[in-house]
N, C-alpha and C positions, 0 to 999 in steps of 0.2 A: 509835389503832391504828397499828401499823407493819407494812409489807409488805416482804419482801426476796425478790428473784428472783435466782437463780444460774444461769448458763449455763456449761457445761464447767468446773465447779469441781472442785478436788481433793477426794478422798473424805472426808478427815478434817474438812474445812471444813463439809460438809453435816451431819455428825454433831454437830459442836460447836453448830450453830444449834438443833438439836432440844432442847438443854438449856433454852432460853429461849423457843422459839416452836414452833408446830405446823406440820408440813409438810402442806399441803392438796393439793398436787400435786407432781410431781417438780420440785424446785428452787424451789418457791414456799412461803414461810414467812409466817405471820401470827401476831401476838402484840401484847402491850401492855407491853413493857418500859419501865422508867423511862428518863429522859434519860441518866443515867450509864451504865447497862447498854447502851443503844442506841449511845452514843458508843464504848464499848469494843468492842462487836461490830463496829462499822464499822471501827475501827482494825485489828482482826484480819482482817476480810474484805479490806480494801484491801491489806494486807501480803501475804496468802497467796493471792489470787485468781489470780496468775500470768497465763497466757494466756487465762483465762476472762473472764467478765463478771459484774458484780454491780450491782444497782440496789436502793436503799433508798428507800421512800416513808415519810415520817414526818410527824406532826402539826406544823403551823406556824401562827403567828398572821399569816395573810395572807388575801387574798380567796378563794383556793382552799381554804384550810384544811390544806394539805400542802406539803411541800418534798421535793426528791429529791437523792440523792447517787448518783454512778456511779463505778465503778472497773473496771480491766481493759483488755484490748485491744479495738480496734474497737467501742467502745461508743457509744451515743447520749449526747449531751451536753446537760444541762439549760441552758436559756437564759431569762433574765428578759426578757420583752418587755412593757414598761410595766406591770409588776406581775403579769403572767400567765406562769406557768411553761410553757414549750414545750420540746420535745426536737428537737435537730438530729441527723440521721443522719450516720454517719461517711462520709467521702468514699471512693469506691472507687479 
């Protein structure tokens, strides 16, 4: 399963995601796209997010069973801490 969260995203970007995933709440998308589609969606998101924020949680072969990607301004950054995925807050 893949989860994408968009904050302050351009209008067209949200509509594009609904082609592949279901919007379960404002800016929160859930689906099960294949790896190729997931990579293409992320490329599009990262290019078009502008001043907004995007987070993608996707399946991974690690202890937690998932990995994260982030894009945009003032975003949390994933950090690998001895194999555990943590998120660092942006500095103010």
